[in-house]
C-alpha positions, -999 to +999 in steps of 0.1 A: -341-199-310-312-212-289-302-190-260-271-193-238-268-182-201-238-183-179-246-203-147-214-199-128-178-186-132-151-211-123-123-198-101-096-205-127-067-181-131-056-167-164-031-195-169-058-220-175-060-256-164-031-281-161-052-311-169-087-324-170-103-358-165-137-368-178-149-396-155-182-414-156-200-441-137-233-454-149-250-422-160-232-398-137-202-377-149-174-359-131-153-334-150-123-330-128-095-304-135-064-289-119-061-251-117-047-223-097-074-204-078-075-169-092-084-153-058-060-173-035-033-185-059-037-220-043-033-250-066-067-267-066-087-295-081-122-286-093-150-310-099-181-305-120-207-332-112-233-339-138-260-364-127-279-385-152-260-376-184-278-387-215-251-376-240-218-357-241-193-344-267-158-330-265-135-309-287-099-302-279-089-265-275-074-262-310-107-274-326-130-255-303-136-225-326-172-214-321-175-223-284-200-202-265-183-172-249-205-177-218-188-211-213-152-197-211-138-209-177-175-211-167-205-233-168-232-222-193-266-236-201-283-236-235-320-232-237-341-243-267-310-264-276-309-279-311-289-308-297-315-316-271-343-314-297-324-338-320-321-363-291-358-361-283-367-368-319-348-401-320-357-415-285-387-435-277-416-414-264-420-434-232-386-422-219-392-385-224-401-379-187-370-398-173-346-369-181-345-332-174-325-326-205-304-295-197-276-287-221-244-276-204-212-262-219-178-257-203-146-244-220-114-251-200-083-233-213-056-258-223-081-287-219-110-282-244-147-277-248-171-301-231-209-302-237-233-325-218-270-331-217-277-339-180-301-333-152-280-308-133-245-294-126-227-289-092-192-275-086-169-284-057-132-278-051-103-289-029-067-281-025-044-300-048-018-322-032 
């Protein structure tokens, strides 16, 4: 059975994000977004880095009914993911060991719901100019 765990809260204020960019190079993805830091009030740009992405999907906010509550302005991980299991069924057996296959979910208010199958996730932030 699929289980969801919140990995980290993002420092986004209640006003949500102003914009988000989904950028990728080779198999690495950066989900970049502009927000106001809820603790400092400083306009900032957050970056979620996902190395070795095998698949991703996106739904805009209006069509994101059913997103995982643990992913709201946060990064969540799904264990025993049905999506990962589907991917494993269709890929050649010889590449099973090349990927860690972690299923991540992130819901950014005003920007949408992002899901990725990747090796890991790291967060960084900087002041917005």
